Every structure is written in structure tokens, then in C-alpha cells.
N, CA and C of each residue as an Amber inpcrd file, in Angstrom:
protein
   279
  29.0750000  66.6730000  35.0400000  27.7740000  66.0960000  34.7320000
  27.6190000  66.0790000  33.2150000  27.2730000  64.9000000  32.6550000
  27.1020000  64.7530000  31.2130000  25.8090000  65.3930000  30.7430000
  25.6870000  65.5250000  29.4300000  24.5060000  66.1740000  28.8460000
  23.2200000  65.4400000  29.1890000  23.2770000  64.1080000  29.3390000
  22.0660000  63.3360000  29.6140000  21.8790000  63.0130000  31.0820000
  22.8210000  63.3900000  31.9050000  22.7120000  63.0770000  33.3250000
  21.9260000  64.1820000  34.0330000  20.9440000  63.7860000  34.7930000
  20.1080000  64.7600000  35.4940000  20.8360000  65.2830000  36.7290000
  20.6150000  66.5650000  37.0760000  21.1750000  67.0880000  38.3180000
  20.6430000  66.2750000  39.5050000  21.4400000  66.1170000  40.5590000
  21.0220000  65.2790000  41.7020000  19.6660000  65.6580000  42.3030000
  19.3600000  66.9560000  42.3940000  18.0780000  67.3490000  42.9840000
  16.9060000  66.9120000  42.1040000  17.0630000  67.0330000  40.7820000
  15.9920000  66.5960000  39.8880000  15.8790000  65.0760000  39.8450000
  17.0140000  64.3930000  39.9240000  16.9830000  62.9300000  39.9730000
  16.2360000  62.4670000  41.2210000  16.4890000  63.1220000  42.3440000
  15.8030000  62.7720000  43.5920000  14.2960000  63.0140000  43.4740000
  13.9130000  64.1220000  42.8420000  12.4860000  64.4070000  42.6700000
  11.8210000  63.4150000  41.7190000  12.5320000  63.0290000  40.6770000
  12.0090000  62.0380000  39.7430000  11.8220000  60.6930000  40.4440000
  12.8060000  60.2960000  41.2430000  12.6930000  59.0540000  42.0200000
  11.5200000  59.1370000  42.9950000  11.3620000  60.2960000  43.6250000
  10.2520000  60.4760000  44.5720000   8.9080000  60.3770000  43.8640000
   8.8160000  60.9350000  42.6610000   7.5700000  60.8330000  41.8960000
   7.2700000  59.3750000  41.5770000   8.2820000  58.6450000  41.1240000
   8.0690000  57.2410000  40.7850000   7.6100000  56.4460000  42.0090000
   8.2010000  56.7230000  43.1600000   7.8020000  56.0380000  44.3960000
   6.4180000  56.4690000  44.8610000   6.0140000  57.6870000  44.5450000
   4.7260000  58.2130000  45.0070000   3.5480000  57.7790000  44.1370000
   3.8060000  57.2680000  42.9440000   2.7110000  56.9320000  42.0300000
   1.6910000  55.9520000  42.6260000   2.1010000  54.8760000  43.3220000
   1.0690000  54.0020000  43.9130000   0.1950000  54.7390000  44.9250000
   0.8120000  55.6050000  45.7250000   0.0580000  56.3770000  46.7200000
  -0.8800000  57.3650000  46.0380000  -0.3790000  58.0410000  44.9930000
  -1.2420000  58.9730000  44.2540000  -2.4450000  58.2570000  43.6670000
  -2.2140000  57.0730000  43.1130000  -3.3180000  56.3200000  42.5310000
  -4.3480000  55.9520000  43.5950000  -3.8770000  55.5230000  44.7610000
  -4.8110000  55.1750000  45.8400000  -5.5600000  56.3960000  46.3600000
  -4.8850000  57.5330000  46.4200000  -5.5410000  58.7590000  46.8850000
  -6.6710000  59.1770000  45.9500000  -6.5310000  58.8470000  44.6780000
  -7.5030000  59.2890000  43.6790000  -8.2630000  58.1110000  43.0820000
  -8.4540000  57.0730000  43.8820000  -9.1780000  55.8980000  43.4260000
 -10.5740000  56.3000000  42.9700000 -10.9430000  55.8800000  41.7920000
 -12.2520000  56.2310000  41.2610000 -12.2930000  57.6010000  40.6270000
 -11.2020000  58.3440000  40.7100000 -11.1520000  59.6790000  40.1150000
  -9.9590000  59.8020000  39.1900000 -10.0860000  59.2130000  38.0140000
  -8.9670000  59.2130000  37.0690000  -8.5420000  60.6330000  36.7160000
  -9.4880000  61.5590000  36.6190000  -9.1420000  62.9360000  36.2950000
  -8.2550000  63.5340000  37.3840000  -8.5860000  63.2840000  38.6340000
  -7.7790000  63.8180000  39.7360000  -6.3910000  63.1880000  39.7560000
  -6.3100000  61.8970000  39.4770000  -5.0210000  61.2060000  39.4090000
  -4.1730000  61.7940000  38.2730000  -4.7970000  61.9630000  37.0980000
  -4.0890000  62.5360000  35.9520000  -3.6350000  63.9650000  36.2450000
  -4.4480000  64.7240000  36.9430000  -4.0920000  66.0980000  37.2920000
  -2.8970000  66.1210000  38.2550000  -2.9040000  65.2560000  39.2580000
  -1.7770000  65.1860000  40.1940000  -0.4920000  64.8180000  39.4620000
  -0.6000000  63.8670000  38.5340000   0.5530000  63.4720000  37.7130000
   1.0340000  64.6610000  36.8760000   0.1020000  65.3360000  36.1950000
   0.4600000  66.4340000  35.3010000   1.1390000  67.5820000  36.0480000
   0.6820000  67.8850000  37.2520000   1.2980000  68.9620000  38.0270000
   2.7500000  68.6390000  38.3450000   3.0160000  67.4230000  38.7780000
   4.3920000  67.0310000  39.0900000   5.2390000  66.9500000  37.8210000
   4.6600000  66.3930000  36.7700000   5.3320000  66.2760000  35.4690000
   5.7840000  67.6560000  34.9880000   4.8510000  68.6050000  34.9730000
   5.1550000  69.9410000  34.4710000   6.1600000  70.6730000  35.3560000
   6.0660000  70.4970000  36.6650000   7.0110000  71.1460000  37.5730000
   8.4320000  70.6320000  37.3350000   8.5620000  69.3360000  37.1320000
   9.8860000  68.7760000  36.8530000  10.4380000  69.2960000  35.5320000
   9.6110000  69.3380000  34.5060000  10.0800000  69.8350000  33.2110000
  10.4790000  71.3060000  33.2760000   9.7310000  72.1180000  34.0180000
  10.0620000  73.5460000  34.1420000  11.4360000  73.7430000  34.7610000
  11.7860000  72.8970000  35.6990000  13.0550000  73.0450000  36.4220000
  14.2330000  72.3680000  35.7320000  13.9800000  71.6000000  34.6920000
  15.0470000  70.8520000  34.0270000  15.8060000  71.7490000  33.0600000
  17.1400000  71.8110000  33.2010000  17.9390000  72.5940000  32.2440000
  17.7890000  72.0270000  30.8290000  17.9010000  72.8930000  29.8390000
  17.6960000  72.5110000  28.4340000  18.5150000  71.2960000  28.0080000
  19.8040000  71.1880000  28.3680000  20.5700000  70.0150000  27.9040000
  20.0430000  68.6770000  28.4470000  19.4140000  68.6850000  29.6170000
  18.9030000  67.4580000  30.2210000  17.4220000  67.2270000  29.9460000
  16.7810000  68.1550000  29.2680000  15.3330000  68.0400000  29.0240000
  14.9430000  66.7640000  28.2770000  15.6500000  66.3660000  27.1970000
  15.2490000  65.1240000  26.5240000  15.2990000  63.8990000  27.4510000
  16.2970000  63.8350000  28.3120000  16.3970000  62.7190000  29.2680000
  15.2170000  62.7510000  30.2340000  14.8960000  63.9310000  30.7660000
  13.7740000  64.0570000  31.7100000  12.4620000  63.7040000  31.0150000
  12.2660000  64.1920000  29.7910000  11.0300000  63.8840000  29.0640000
  10.8830000  62.3800000  28.8390000  11.9750000  61.7250000  28.4690000
  11.9290000  60.2770000  28.2300000  11.6120000  59.5230000  29.5160000
  12.2410000  59.9220000  30.6150000  12.0060000  59.2290000  31.8870000
  10.5750000  59.4470000  32.3670000  10.0750000  60.6710000  32.2340000
   8.6890000  60.9450000  32.6370000   7.7100000  60.1750000  31.7550000
   8.0200000  60.0650000  30.4840000   7.1410000  59.3090000  29.5730000
   7.0710000  57.8430000  29.9850000   8.2270000  57.2580000  30.3400000
   8.2210000  55.8480000  30.7620000   7.3940000  55.6490000  32.0340000
   7.5170000  56.5660000  32.9740000   6.7010000  56.4830000  34.1940000
   5.2240000  56.6320000  33.8220000   4.9370000  57.6030000  32.9670000
   3.5610000  57.8440000  32.5500000   2.9430000  56.6570000  31.8350000
   3.7220000  55.9780000  31.0040000   3.2110000  54.7850000  30.3190000
   2.8820000  53.7030000  31.3280000   3.7880000  53.4830000  32.2850000
   3.5470000  52.4330000  33.2890000   2.2650000  52.6740000  34.0760000
   1.9250000  53.9360000  34.3020000   0.7570000  54.2570000  35.1230000
  -0.4560000  54.6850000  34.3100000  -0.3810000  54.5510000  32.9960000
  -1.5270000  54.8600000  32.1620000  -1.8110000  56.3390000  32.0000000
  -0.8220000  57.1790000  32.2470000  -1.0110000  58.6190000  32.1280000
  -0.7410000  59.1230000  30.7210000   0.0610000  58.4020000  29.9570000
   0.3610000  58.7770000  28.5720000   0.2010000  57.5400000  27.7030000
  -0.1290000  57.7330000  26.4310000  -0.2730000  56.5720000  25.5600000
   1.0730000  55.9130000  25.2810000   1.0420000  54.6150000  25.1410000
   2.2480000  53.8700000  24.8260000   2.0520000  52.4080000  25.1620000
   2.9150000  51.6020000  24.6130000   2.8240000  50.1590000  24.8420000
   3.4350000  49.8100000  26.1970000   2.6920000  49.0570000  26.9580000
   3.1840000  48.5680000  28.2430000   3.5880000  47.1170000  28.0600000
   4.8200000  46.8160000  28.3840000   5.3180000  45.4460000  28.2350000
   5.0440000  44.7120000  29.5400000   4.2830000  43.6340000  29.4210000
   3.9300000  42.8870000  30.6260000   4.2340000  41.4090000  30.4630000
   5.2320000  41.1010000  29.6470000   5.5810000  39.6960000  29.4650000
   6.4260000  39.2200000  30.6350000   6.3810000  37.9510000  30.8480000
   7.1290000  37.3510000  31.9450000   8.3590000  36.6570000  31.3730000
   9.4910000  36.9070000  31.9820000  10.7280000  36.2780000  31.5600000
  11.1780000  35.3140000  32.6460000  11.4090000  34.0380000  32.3070000
  11.8390000  33.0910000  33.3340000  13.2410000  33.4450000  33.8370000
  13.4300000  33.3260000  35.1230000  14.7330000  33.6320000  35.7150000
  15.7270000  32.5180000  35.4500000  15.2570000  31.2970000  35.4020000
  16.1280000  30.1450000  35.1840000  15.5850000  29.3110000  34.0340000
  16.4860000  28.6180000  33.3880000  16.0610000  27.6950000  32.3280000
  15.2910000  26.5420000  32.9610000  14.3580000  25.9460000  32.2260000
  13.6080000  24.8120000  32.7790000  14.5620000  23.6650000  33.1440000
  14.2460000  23.0150000  34.2290000  15.0470000  21.8590000  34.6670000
  14.6750000  20.6700000  33.8120000  15.6740000  20.0110000  33.2060000
  15.3490000  18.8510000  32.3760000  14.7800000  17.7230000  33.2450000
  13.8250000  16.9960000  32.6640000  13.2220000  15.8820000  33.3950000
  14.1980000  14.7420000  33.4710000  14.1610000  14.0530000  34.5890000
  15.0300000  12.8750000  34.7600000  14.3590000  11.6540000  34.1850000
  15.1690000  10.8190000  33.6250000  14.6420000   9.5400000  33.1470000
  14.4610000   8.6070000  34.3170000  13.3820000   7.8980000  34.2850000
  13.1590000   6.8930000  35.3480000  13.6040000   5.5420000  34.8430000
  14.3500000   4.8830000  35.6360000  14.8630000   3.5770000  35.2360000
  13.9010000   2.4550000  35.5810000
């Protein structure tokens, strides 16, 4: 396992947190403090269990999740990228 690669159990928990975020938000609809608290508890538990060499990777991944869900400050990129180039118009004869 490389210095930046997370142990499989922590990777699974991180994936589970990312998948659980929509459900957590719905559970705490109208209660931003409760949503933030649920996020913080999971965030802190993951960091406590992360070995020192993998901590920067875990912190970066948690920050990206937190930015997407408005739990930490940061720029959210919401631009749309076209999948295909525009089709050129045909000339009419």
C-alpha cells in the first residue's frame, strides 16, 4: 500500500459516507446544524482512524466531499461540459 493509498476498510467507510450524504441531508432537512453535526461526527471518526501517512489523502478527500455538500468553505464547480462537439449545420441546396 502506497503512502497516499487508503487502507481498504477506510476507503469503504469513505465511500459509504459519500453515498450517505444525500440521505443525511434529507434526514436533517431544515436543520443545517444537525446535518453539519452528523457530517462532523463521521468526518472526525474517519480522521481518528486514519494512519499518519494516509492522513493528508483522507483530509483532502473529506474536504472535497464537504465542499460538494456545503459543509466546508470552498469553490464548487458547477459548469457544464458538452459530451460531444456541436454538429455542424448542413447547407440546404
